[in-house]
Structures are given as structure tokens and as C-alpha cells.
Chimera marker file (.cmm) of the C-alpha trace (Angstrom):
<marker_set name="trace">
<marker id="1" x="0.000" y="0.000" z="0.000" r="1" g="1" b="0" radius="0.5"/>
<marker id="2" x="2.845" y="2.406" z="0.844" r="1" g="1" b="0" radius="0.5"/>
<marker id="3" x="4.358" y="1.584" z="-2.534" r="1" g="1" b="0" radius="0.5"/>
<marker id="4" x="1.216" y="2.733" z="-4.371" r="1" g="1" b="0" radius="0.5"/>
<marker id="5" x="1.062" y="5.974" z="-2.382" r="1" g="1" b="0" radius="0.5"/>
<marker id="6" x="4.736" y="6.605" z="-3.119" r="1" g="1" b="0" radius="0.5"/>
<marker id="7" x="4.188" y="6.001" z="-6.843" r="1" g="1" b="0" radius="0.5"/>
<marker id="8" x="1.088" y="8.232" z="-6.903" r="1" g="1" b="0" radius="0.5"/>
<marker id="9" x="2.950" y="10.929" z="-4.964" r="1" g="1" b="0" radius="0.5"/>
<marker id="10" x="5.875" y="10.782" z="-7.405" r="1" g="1" b="0" radius="0.5"/>
<marker id="11" x="3.543" y="10.930" z="-10.429" r="1" g="1" b="0" radius="0.5"/>
<marker id="12" x="1.719" y="13.876" z="-8.844" r="1" g="1" b="0" radius="0.5"/>
<marker id="13" x="4.989" y="15.767" z="-8.333" r="1" g="1" b="0" radius="0.5"/>
<marker id="14" x="6.029" y="15.090" z="-11.939" r="1" g="1" b="0" radius="0.5"/>
<marker id="15" x="2.635" y="16.293" z="-13.176" r="1" g="1" b="0" radius="0.5"/>
<marker id="16" x="2.762" y="19.495" z="-11.133" r="1" g="1" b="0" radius="0.5"/>
<marker id="17" x="6.319" y="20.393" z="-12.108" r="1" g="1" b="0" radius="0.5"/>
<marker id="18" x="5.781" y="19.371" z="-15.724" r="1" g="1" b="0" radius="0.5"/>
<marker id="19" x="2.723" y="21.596" z="-16.078" r="1" g="1" b="0" radius="0.5"/>
<marker id="20" x="4.144" y="24.546" z="-14.221" r="1" g="1" b="0" radius="0.5"/>
<marker id="21" x="4.245" y="27.848" z="-16.094" r="1" g="1" b="0" radius="0.5"/>
<marker id="22" x="6.365" y="29.623" z="-13.497" r="1" g="1" b="0" radius="0.5"/>
<marker id="23" x="9.153" y="29.887" z="-16.044" r="1" g="1" b="0" radius="0.5"/>
<marker id="24" x="7.021" y="31.456" z="-18.780" r="1" g="1" b="0" radius="0.5"/>
<marker id="25" x="4.919" y="34.567" z="-19.080" r="1" g="1" b="0" radius="0.5"/>
<marker id="26" x="1.185" y="33.944" z="-19.024" r="1" g="1" b="0" radius="0.5"/>
<marker id="27" x="-1.884" y="35.783" z="-20.208" r="1" g="1" b="0" radius="0.5"/>
<marker id="28" x="-5.508" y="35.227" z="-19.298" r="1" g="1" b="0" radius="0.5"/>
<marker id="29" x="-7.297" y="32.433" z="-21.098" r="1" g="1" b="0" radius="0.5"/>
<marker id="30" x="-9.670" y="34.981" z="-22.567" r="1" g="1" b="0" radius="0.5"/>
<marker id="31" x="-10.023" y="36.253" z="-26.109" r="1" g="1" b="0" radius="0.5"/>
<marker id="32" x="-7.742" y="39.215" z="-26.792" r="1" g="1" b="0" radius="0.5"/>
<marker id="33" x="-9.468" y="42.165" z="-28.450" r="1" g="1" b="0" radius="0.5"/>
<marker id="34" x="-6.452" y="44.382" z="-29.107" r="1" g="1" b="0" radius="0.5"/>
<marker id="35" x="-2.837" y="45.143" z="-28.298" r="1" g="1" b="0" radius="0.5"/>
<marker id="36" x="-1.817" y="48.750" z="-27.615" r="1" g="1" b="0" radius="0.5"/>
<marker id="37" x="1.818" y="49.817" z="-28.026" r="1" g="1" b="0" radius="0.5"/>
<marker id="38" x="3.376" y="53.061" z="-26.814" r="1" g="1" b="0" radius="0.5"/>
<marker id="39" x="6.918" y="54.338" z="-26.560" r="1" g="1" b="0" radius="0.5"/>
<marker id="40" x="7.801" y="53.906" z="-22.897" r="1" g="1" b="0" radius="0.5"/>
<marker id="41" x="8.245" y="56.892" z="-20.592" r="1" g="1" b="0" radius="0.5"/>
<marker id="42" x="10.065" y="54.719" z="-18.079" r="1" g="1" b="0" radius="0.5"/>
<marker id="43" x="9.770" y="51.571" z="-16.026" r="1" g="1" b="0" radius="0.5"/>
<marker id="44" x="6.793" y="51.362" z="-13.716" r="1" g="1" b="0" radius="0.5"/>
<marker id="45" x="4.585" y="53.767" z="-15.629" r="1" g="1" b="0" radius="0.5"/>
<marker id="46" x="2.353" y="53.415" z="-18.659" r="1" g="1" b="0" radius="0.5"/>
<marker id="47" x="2.528" y="55.892" z="-21.519" r="1" g="1" b="0" radius="0.5"/>
<marker id="48" x="-1.073" y="56.511" z="-22.540" r="1" g="1" b="0" radius="0.5"/>
<marker id="49" x="-0.034" y="58.115" z="-25.841" r="1" g="1" b="0" radius="0.5"/>
<marker id="50" x="-0.634" y="54.978" z="-27.927" r="1" g="1" b="0" radius="0.5"/>
<marker id="51" x="1.327" y="54.830" z="-31.186" r="1" g="1" b="0" radius="0.5"/>
<marker id="52" x="-0.202" y="51.589" z="-32.532" r="1" g="1" b="0" radius="0.5"/>
<marker id="53" x="-3.292" y="49.550" z="-31.769" r="1" g="1" b="0" radius="0.5"/>
<marker id="54" x="-3.291" y="46.087" z="-33.277" r="1" g="1" b="0" radius="0.5"/>
<marker id="55" x="-6.663" y="44.361" z="-33.469" r="1" g="1" b="0" radius="0.5"/>
<marker id="56" x="-6.204" y="41.970" z="-36.390" r="1" g="1" b="0" radius="0.5"/>
<marker id="57" x="-5.926" y="38.292" z="-35.496" r="1" g="1" b="0" radius="0.5"/>
<marker id="58" x="-2.477" y="37.833" z="-37.080" r="1" g="1" b="0" radius="0.5"/>
<marker id="59" x="-0.864" y="40.660" z="-35.076" r="1" g="1" b="0" radius="0.5"/>
<marker id="60" x="-2.610" y="39.595" z="-31.873" r="1" g="1" b="0" radius="0.5"/>
<marker id="61" x="-1.368" y="36.032" z="-32.317" r="1" g="1" b="0" radius="0.5"/>
<marker id="62" x="2.164" y="37.275" z="-32.927" r="1" g="1" b="0" radius="0.5"/>
<marker id="63" x="2.155" y="39.299" z="-29.684" r="1" g="1" b="0" radius="0.5"/>
<marker id="64" x="0.455" y="36.502" z="-27.752" r="1" g="1" b="0" radius="0.5"/>
<marker id="65" x="3.048" y="33.979" z="-28.932" r="1" g="1" b="0" radius="0.5"/>
<marker id="66" x="5.963" y="36.322" z="-28.215" r="1" g="1" b="0" radius="0.5"/>
<marker id="67" x="4.684" y="36.963" z="-24.693" r="1" g="1" b="0" radius="0.5"/>
<marker id="68" x="3.710" y="33.420" z="-23.726" r="1" g="1" b="0" radius="0.5"/>
<marker id="69" x="6.883" y="31.876" z="-25.162" r="1" g="1" b="0" radius="0.5"/>
<marker id="70" x="9.158" y="34.257" z="-23.232" r="1" g="1" b="0" radius="0.5"/>
<marker id="71" x="10.996" y="32.356" z="-20.517" r="1" g="1" b="0" radius="0.5"/>
<marker id="72" x="12.161" y="33.563" z="-17.138" r="1" g="1" b="0" radius="0.5"/>
<marker id="73" x="15.692" y="34.821" z="-17.396" r="1" g="1" b="0" radius="0.5"/>
<marker id="74" x="18.098" y="37.357" z="-16.045" r="1" g="1" b="0" radius="0.5"/>
<marker id="75" x="18.605" y="40.548" z="-17.975" r="1" g="1" b="0" radius="0.5"/>
<marker id="76" x="20.793" y="43.551" z="-17.397" r="1" g="1" b="0" radius="0.5"/>
<marker id="77" x="18.541" y="45.919" z="-19.376" r="1" g="1" b="0" radius="0.5"/>
<marker id="78" x="16.089" y="46.560" z="-16.532" r="1" g="1" b="0" radius="0.5"/>
<marker id="79" x="18.355" y="49.310" z="-15.225" r="1" g="1" b="0" radius="0.5"/>
<marker id="80" x="17.551" y="51.184" z="-18.443" r="1" g="1" b="0" radius="0.5"/>
<marker id="81" x="14.285" y="52.657" z="-19.683" r="1" g="1" b="0" radius="0.5"/>
<marker id="82" x="12.053" y="50.137" z="-21.498" r="1" g="1" b="0" radius="0.5"/>
<marker id="83" x="11.594" y="50.725" z="-25.210" r="1" g="1" b="0" radius="0.5"/>
<marker id="84" x="7.850" y="50.074" z="-25.328" r="1" g="1" b="0" radius="0.5"/>
<marker id="85" x="4.800" y="49.680" z="-23.132" r="1" g="1" b="0" radius="0.5"/>
<marker id="86" x="2.372" y="47.044" z="-24.355" r="1" g="1" b="0" radius="0.5"/>
<marker id="87" x="-1.182" y="46.584" z="-23.097" r="1" g="1" b="0" radius="0.5"/>
<marker id="88" x="-3.071" y="43.378" z="-23.820" r="1" g="1" b="0" radius="0.5"/>
<marker id="89" x="-6.828" y="44.111" z="-23.838" r="1" g="1" b="0" radius="0.5"/>
<marker id="90" x="-9.420" y="41.354" z="-23.496" r="1" g="1" b="0" radius="0.5"/>
<marker id="91" x="-12.868" y="41.118" z="-25.121" r="1" g="1" b="0" radius="0.5"/>
<marker id="92" x="-14.834" y="40.265" z="-22.008" r="1" g="1" b="0" radius="0.5"/>
<marker id="93" x="-13.631" y="43.276" z="-20.036" r="1" g="1" b="0" radius="0.5"/>
<marker id="94" x="-11.115" y="41.334" z="-17.950" r="1" g="1" b="0" radius="0.5"/>
<marker id="95" x="-8.287" y="43.447" z="-16.558" r="1" g="1" b="0" radius="0.5"/>
<marker id="96" x="-5.625" y="44.254" z="-19.124" r="1" g="1" b="0" radius="0.5"/>
<marker id="97" x="-2.029" y="43.079" z="-18.920" r="1" g="1" b="0" radius="0.5"/>
<marker id="98" x="0.570" y="45.855" z="-19.022" r="1" g="1" b="0" radius="0.5"/>
<marker id="99" x="4.031" y="44.751" z="-20.107" r="1" g="1" b="0" radius="0.5"/>
<marker id="100" x="7.327" y="46.566" z="-20.602" r="1" g="1" b="0" radius="0.5"/>
<marker id="101" x="9.471" y="45.490" z="-23.562" r="1" g="1" b="0" radius="0.5"/>
<marker id="102" x="13.153" y="46.145" z="-24.062" r="1" g="1" b="0" radius="0.5"/>
<marker id="103" x="13.176" y="45.303" z="-27.773" r="1" g="1" b="0" radius="0.5"/>
<marker id="104" x="16.327" y="43.560" z="-28.930" r="1" g="1" b="0" radius="0.5"/>
<marker id="105" x="18.068" y="44.287" z="-32.177" r="1" g="1" b="0" radius="0.5"/>
<marker id="106" x="17.478" y="41.988" z="-35.139" r="1" g="1" b="0" radius="0.5"/>
<marker id="107" x="18.457" y="38.394" z="-34.251" r="1" g="1" b="0" radius="0.5"/>
<marker id="108" x="18.789" y="39.254" z="-30.556" r="1" g="1" b="0" radius="0.5"/>
<marker id="109" x="16.547" y="38.394" z="-27.654" r="1" g="1" b="0" radius="0.5"/>
<marker id="110" x="14.188" y="40.910" z="-26.105" r="1" g="1" b="0" radius="0.5"/>
<marker id="111" x="13.375" y="41.358" z="-22.433" r="1" g="1" b="0" radius="0.5"/>
<marker id="112" x="9.804" y="41.533" z="-21.166" r="1" g="1" b="0" radius="0.5"/>
<marker id="113" x="8.452" y="42.326" z="-17.722" r="1" g="1" b="0" radius="0.5"/>
<marker id="114" x="4.962" y="42.635" z="-16.296" r="1" g="1" b="0" radius="0.5"/>
<marker id="115" x="4.529" y="46.270" z="-15.339" r="1" g="1" b="0" radius="0.5"/>
<marker id="116" x="3.009" y="45.232" z="-12.017" r="1" g="1" b="0" radius="0.5"/>
<marker id="117" x="6.190" y="43.262" z="-11.197" r="1" g="1" b="0" radius="0.5"/>
<marker id="118" x="8.246" y="46.418" z="-11.580" r="1" g="1" b="0" radius="0.5"/>
<marker id="119" x="5.812" y="48.385" z="-9.414" r="1" g="1" b="0" radius="0.5"/>
<marker id="120" x="5.891" y="45.773" z="-6.636" r="1" g="1" b="0" radius="0.5"/>
<marker id="121" x="9.684" y="45.528" z="-6.740" r="1" g="1" b="0" radius="0.5"/>
<marker id="122" x="9.718" y="41.896" z="-7.876" r="1" g="1" b="0" radius="0.5"/>
<marker id="123" x="11.218" y="42.824" z="-11.226" r="1" g="1" b="0" radius="0.5"/>
<marker id="124" x="11.091" y="39.324" z="-12.733" r="1" g="1" b="0" radius="0.5"/>
<marker id="125" x="12.254" y="39.447" z="-16.331" r="1" g="1" b="0" radius="0.5"/>
<marker id="126" x="11.443" y="37.150" z="-19.220" r="1" g="1" b="0" radius="0.5"/>
<marker id="127" x="13.492" y="36.670" z="-22.368" r="1" g="1" b="0" radius="0.5"/>
<marker id="128" x="11.969" y="36.179" z="-25.808" r="1" g="1" b="0" radius="0.5"/>
<marker id="129" x="13.130" y="34.023" z="-28.650" r="1" g="1" b="0" radius="0.5"/>
<marker id="130" x="15.119" y="35.475" z="-31.550" r="1" g="1" b="0" radius="0.5"/>
<marker id="131" x="12.211" y="34.794" z="-33.881" r="1" g="1" b="0" radius="0.5"/>
<marker id="132" x="9.798" y="36.668" z="-31.619" r="1" g="1" b="0" radius="0.5"/>
<marker id="133" x="12.123" y="39.669" z="-31.471" r="1" g="1" b="0" radius="0.5"/>
<marker id="134" x="12.401" y="39.789" z="-35.255" r="1" g="1" b="0" radius="0.5"/>
<marker id="135" x="8.624" y="39.541" z="-35.671" r="1" g="1" b="0" radius="0.5"/>
<marker id="136" x="7.938" y="42.151" z="-32.977" r="1" g="1" b="0" radius="0.5"/>
<marker id="137" x="10.487" y="44.506" z="-34.528" r="1" g="1" b="0" radius="0.5"/>
<marker id="138" x="8.820" y="44.227" z="-37.927" r="1" g="1" b="0" radius="0.5"/>
<marker id="139" x="5.354" y="44.780" z="-36.471" r="1" g="1" b="0" radius="0.5"/>
<marker id="140" x="6.112" y="47.554" z="-33.971" r="1" g="1" b="0" radius="0.5"/>
<marker id="141" x="8.509" y="49.534" z="-36.163" r="1" g="1" b="0" radius="0.5"/>
<marker id="142" x="6.284" y="49.442" z="-39.233" r="1" g="1" b="0" radius="0.5"/>
<marker id="143" x="2.928" y="49.518" z="-37.461" r="1" g="1" b="0" radius="0.5"/>
<marker id="144" x="1.670" y="46.871" z="-39.872" r="1" g="1" b="0" radius="0.5"/>
<link id1="1" id2="2" r="1" g="1" b="0" radius="0.2"/>
<link id1="2" id2="3" r="1" g="1" b="0" radius="0.2"/>
<link id1="3" id2="4" r="1" g="1" b="0" radius="0.2"/>
<link id1="4" id2="5" r="1" g="1" b="0" radius="0.2"/>
<link id1="5" id2="6" r="1" g="1" b="0" radius="0.2"/>
<link id1="6" id2="7" r="1" g="1" b="0" radius="0.2"/>
<link id1="7" id2="8" r="1" g="1" b="0" radius="0.2"/>
<link id1="8" id2="9" r="1" g="1" b="0" radius="0.2"/>
<link id1="9" id2="10" r="1" g="1" b="0" radius="0.2"/>
<link id1="10" id2="11" r="1" g="1" b="0" radius="0.2"/>
<link id1="11" id2="12" r="1" g="1" b="0" radius="0.2"/>
<link id1="12" id2="13" r="1" g="1" b="0" radius="0.2"/>
<link id1="13" id2="14" r="1" g="1" b="0" radius="0.2"/>
<link id1="14" id2="15" r="1" g="1" b="0" radius="0.2"/>
<link id1="15" id2="16" r="1" g="1" b="0" radius="0.2"/>
<link id1="16" id2="17" r="1" g="1" b="0" radius="0.2"/>
<link id1="17" id2="18" r="1" g="1" b="0" radius="0.2"/>
<link id1="18" id2="19" r="1" g="1" b="0" radius="0.2"/>
<link id1="19" id2="20" r="1" g="1" b="0" radius="0.2"/>
<link id1="20" id2="21" r="1" g="1" b="0" radius="0.2"/>
<link id1="21" id2="22" r="1" g="1" b="0" radius="0.2"/>
<link id1="22" id2="23" r="1" g="1" b="0" radius="0.2"/>
<link id1="23" id2="24" r="1" g="1" b="0" radius="0.2"/>
<link id1="24" id2="25" r="1" g="1" b="0" radius="0.2"/>
<link id1="25" id2="26" r="1" g="1" b="0" radius="0.2"/>
<link id1="26" id2="27" r="1" g="1" b="0" radius="0.2"/>
<link id1="27" id2="28" r="1" g="1" b="0" radius="0.2"/>
<link id1="28" id2="29" r="1" g="1" b="0" radius="0.2"/>
<link id1="29" id2="30" r="1" g="1" b="0" radius="0.2"/>
<link id1="30" id2="31" r="1" g="1" b="0" radius="0.2"/>
<link id1="31" id2="32" r="1" g="1" b="0" radius="0.2"/>
<link id1="32" id2="33" r="1" g="1" b="0" radius="0.2"/>
<link id1="33" id2="34" r="1" g="1" b="0" radius="0.2"/>
<link id1="34" id2="35" r="1" g="1" b="0" radius="0.2"/>
<link id1="35" id2="36" r="1" g="1" b="0" radius="0.2"/>
<link id1="36" id2="37" r="1" g="1" b="0" radius="0.2"/>
<link id1="37" id2="38" r="1" g="1" b="0" radius="0.2"/>
<link id1="38" id2="39" r="1" g="1" b="0" radius="0.2"/>
<link id1="39" id2="40" r="1" g="1" b="0" radius="0.2"/>
<link id1="40" id2="41" r="1" g="1" b="0" radius="0.2"/>
<link id1="41" id2="42" r="1" g="1" b="0" radius="0.2"/>
<link id1="42" id2="43" r="1" g="1" b="0" radius="0.2"/>
<link id1="43" id2="44" r="1" g="1" b="0" radius="0.2"/>
<link id1="44" id2="45" r="1" g="1" b="0" radius="0.2"/>
<link id1="45" id2="46" r="1" g="1" b="0" radius="0.2"/>
<link id1="46" id2="47" r="1" g="1" b="0" radius="0.2"/>
<link id1="47" id2="48" r="1" g="1" b="0" radius="0.2"/>
<link id1="48" id2="49" r="1" g="1" b="0" radius="0.2"/>
<link id1="49" id2="50" r="1" g="1" b="0" radius="0.2"/>
<link id1="50" id2="51" r="1" g="1" b="0" radius="0.2"/>
<link id1="51" id2="52" r="1" g="1" b="0" radius="0.2"/>
<link id1="52" id2="53" r="1" g="1" b="0" radius="0.2"/>
<link id1="53" id2="54" r="1" g="1" b="0" radius="0.2"/>
<link id1="54" id2="55" r="1" g="1" b="0" radius="0.2"/>
<link id1="55" id2="56" r="1" g="1" b="0" radius="0.2"/>
<link id1="56" id2="57" r="1" g="1" b="0" radius="0.2"/>
<link id1="57" id2="58" r="1" g="1" b="0" radius="0.2"/>
<link id1="58" id2="59" r="1" g="1" b="0" radius="0.2"/>
<link id1="59" id2="60" r="1" g="1" b="0" radius="0.2"/>
<link id1="60" id2="61" r="1" g="1" b="0" radius="0.2"/>
<link id1="61" id2="62" r="1" g="1" b="0" radius="0.2"/>
<link id1="62" id2="63" r="1" g="1" b="0" radius="0.2"/>
<link id1="63" id2="64" r="1" g="1" b="0" radius="0.2"/>
<link id1="64" id2="65" r="1" g="1" b="0" radius="0.2"/>
<link id1="65" id2="66" r="1" g="1" b="0" radius="0.2"/>
<link id1="66" id2="67" r="1" g="1" b="0" radius="0.2"/>
<link id1="67" id2="68" r="1" g="1" b="0" radius="0.2"/>
<link id1="68" id2="69" r="1" g="1" b="0" radius="0.2"/>
<link id1="69" id2="70" r="1" g="1" b="0" radius="0.2"/>
<link id1="70" id2="71" r="1" g="1" b="0" radius="0.2"/>
<link id1="71" id2="72" r="1" g="1" b="0" radius="0.2"/>
<link id1="72" id2="73" r="1" g="1" b="0" radius="0.2"/>
<link id1="73" id2="74" r="1" g="1" b="0" radius="0.2"/>
<link id1="74" id2="75" r="1" g="1" b="0" radius="0.2"/>
<link id1="75" id2="76" r="1" g="1" b="0" radius="0.2"/>
<link id1="76" id2="77" r="1" g="1" b="0" radius="0.2"/>
<link id1="77" id2="78" r="1" g="1" b="0" radius="0.2"/>
<link id1="78" id2="79" r="1" g="1" b="0" radius="0.2"/>
<link id1="79" id2="80" r="1" g="1" b="0" radius="0.2"/>
<link id1="80" id2="81" r="1" g="1" b="0" radius="0.2"/>
<link id1="81" id2="82" r="1" g="1" b="0" radius="0.2"/>
<link id1="82" id2="83" r="1" g="1" b="0" radius="0.2"/>
<link id1="83" id2="84" r="1" g="1" b="0" radius="0.2"/>
<link id1="84" id2="85" r="1" g="1" b="0" radius="0.2"/>
<link id1="85" id2="86" r="1" g="1" b="0" radius="0.2"/>
<link id1="86" id2="87" r="1" g="1" b="0" radius="0.2"/>
<link id1="87" id2="88" r="1" g="1" b="0" radius="0.2"/>
<link id1="88" id2="89" r="1" g="1" b="0" radius="0.2"/>
<link id1="89" id2="90" r="1" g="1" b="0" radius="0.2"/>
<link id1="90" id2="91" r="1" g="1" b="0" radius="0.2"/>
<link id1="91" id2="92" r="1" g="1" b="0" radius="0.2"/>
<link id1="92" id2="93" r="1" g="1" b="0" radius="0.2"/>
<link id1="93" id2="94" r="1" g="1" b="0" radius="0.2"/>
<link id1="94" id2="95" r="1" g="1" b="0" radius="0.2"/>
<link id1="95" id2="96" r="1" g="1" b="0" radius="0.2"/>
<link id1="96" id2="97" r="1" g="1" b="0" radius="0.2"/>
<link id1="97" id2="98" r="1" g="1" b="0" radius="0.2"/>
<link id1="98" id2="99" r="1" g="1" b="0" radius="0.2"/>
<link id1="99" id2="100" r="1" g="1" b="0" radius="0.2"/>
<link id1="100" id2="101" r="1" g="1" b="0" radius="0.2"/>
<link id1="101" id2="102" r="1" g="1" b="0" radius="0.2"/>
<link id1="102" id2="103" r="1" g="1" b="0" radius="0.2"/>
<link id1="103" id2="104" r="1" g="1" b="0" radius="0.2"/>
<link id1="104" id2="105" r="1" g="1" b="0" radius="0.2"/>
<link id1="105" id2="106" r="1" g="1" b="0" radius="0.2"/>
<link id1="106" id2="107" r="1" g="1" b="0" radius="0.2"/>
<link id1="107" id2="108" r="1" g="1" b="0" radius="0.2"/>
<link id1="108" id2="109" r="1" g="1" b="0" radius="0.2"/>
<link id1="109" id2="110" r="1" g="1" b="0" radius="0.2"/>
<link id1="110" id2="111" r="1" g="1" b="0" radius="0.2"/>
<link id1="111" id2="112" r="1" g="1" b="0" radius="0.2"/>
<link id1="112" id2="113" r="1" g="1" b="0" radius="0.2"/>
<link id1="113" id2="114" r="1" g="1" b="0" radius="0.2"/>
<link id1="114" id2="115" r="1" g="1" b="0" radius="0.2"/>
<link id1="115" id2="116" r="1" g="1" b="0" radius="0.2"/>
<link id1="116" id2="117" r="1" g="1" b="0" radius="0.2"/>
<link id1="117" id2="118" r="1" g="1" b="0" radius="0.2"/>
<link id1="118" id2="119" r="1" g="1" b="0" radius="0.2"/>
<link id1="119" id2="120" r="1" g="1" b="0" radius="0.2"/>
<link id1="120" id2="121" r="1" g="1" b="0" radius="0.2"/>
<link id1="121" id2="122" r="1" g="1" b="0" radius="0.2"/>
<link id1="122" id2="123" r="1" g="1" b="0" radius="0.2"/>
<link id1="123" id2="124" r="1" g="1" b="0" radius="0.2"/>
<link id1="124" id2="125" r="1" g="1" b="0" radius="0.2"/>
<link id1="125" id2="126" r="1" g="1" b="0" radius="0.2"/>
<link id1="126" id2="127" r="1" g="1" b="0" radius="0.2"/>
<link id1="127" id2="128" r="1" g="1" b="0" radius="0.2"/>
<link id1="128" id2="129" r="1" g="1" b="0" radius="0.2"/>
<link id1="129" id2="130" r="1" g="1" b="0" radius="0.2"/>
<link id1="130" id2="131" r="1" g="1" b="0" radius="0.2"/>
<link id1="131" id2="132" r="1" g="1" b="0" radius="0.2"/>
<link id1="132" id2="133" r="1" g="1" b="0" radius="0.2"/>
<link id1="133" id2="134" r="1" g="1" b="0" radius="0.2"/>
<link id1="134" id2="135" r="1" g="1" b="0" radius="0.2"/>
<link id1="135" id2="136" r="1" g="1" b="0" radius="0.2"/>
<link id1="136" id2="137" r="1" g="1" b="0" radius="0.2"/>
<link id1="137" id2="138" r="1" g="1" b="0" radius="0.2"/>
<link id1="138" id2="139" r="1" g="1" b="0" radius="0.2"/>
<link id1="139" id2="140" r="1" g="1" b="0" radius="0.2"/>
<link id1="140" id2="141" r="1" g="1" b="0" radius="0.2"/>
<link id1="141" id2="142" r="1" g="1" b="0" radius="0.2"/>
<link id1="142" id2="143" r="1" g="1" b="0" radius="0.2"/>
<link id1="143" id2="144" r="1" g="1" b="0" radius="0.2"/>
</marker_set>
């Protein structure tokens, strides 16, 4: 009997750690209506002078993928001003996600941080893939 409990306990631990998203950024499991992008005024604050609003499904998917594929990682850019403030807006009126982005150069990684993490002093950073940076650069810099 102890053997079965030990096996079930071990399987439970594997399931919990295998399904954990602590190492990745997450968004609500709600439909996204739009993504607002503004040039950042500085970490911890949101620039309300929006330069682009993306509401087409292709752009939304690109941002959603870039955000949710970013993995927890150390970054030395957080001592500098973020490049952009991004707000993820949801269709059902759920609270928006505000995210700072330090946009990497072409073929470099970018750094992302929940704005609330900066405000609370947690400052956990997430690092994007090279592909995500390239796609975000194309979208943000051209607005298309």
C-alpha cells in the first residue's frame, strides 16, 4: 500500500512540475481584443499616448506567442528605460495586462516584464526568442 502511495505521490509531483508555467509569461485564457503599443516613458509607468493599436488576429497572435513563449531569465537591461509599453486588452472586459518590452536588435533576444512586477519591486524578467524579437520589430517599427 505504501508503494502505491509513493508512486502516486511521485507521479503527482512530476505532473505538477511538468505543467508549471512559473518559467514562462502567461496571459488570461480569454479572447484578446487588441494590443496597444506606446513608446515607454520609463519603467513602472504606462505611456497613454498609444502609437499603434493592433486588433487583427495575425498581429494579436504574434504578440500573444511572443509573450507566452518568453521564458524567465536574467537581464541587465532593466536598469535602463524600457523601449515600449504594451497593453493586452481582453474582449470580455477582464483586466488588461501591461508589459514593458526592451526590444532587442534583429536576431537578438528581447526582455519583457509585467509592469506590475516592476511596481511591486519583484522585477522578474522574461526573455523572448530570436524569432519573436524579429517579428515584434517588424510589427512595432512598421505599425503593420
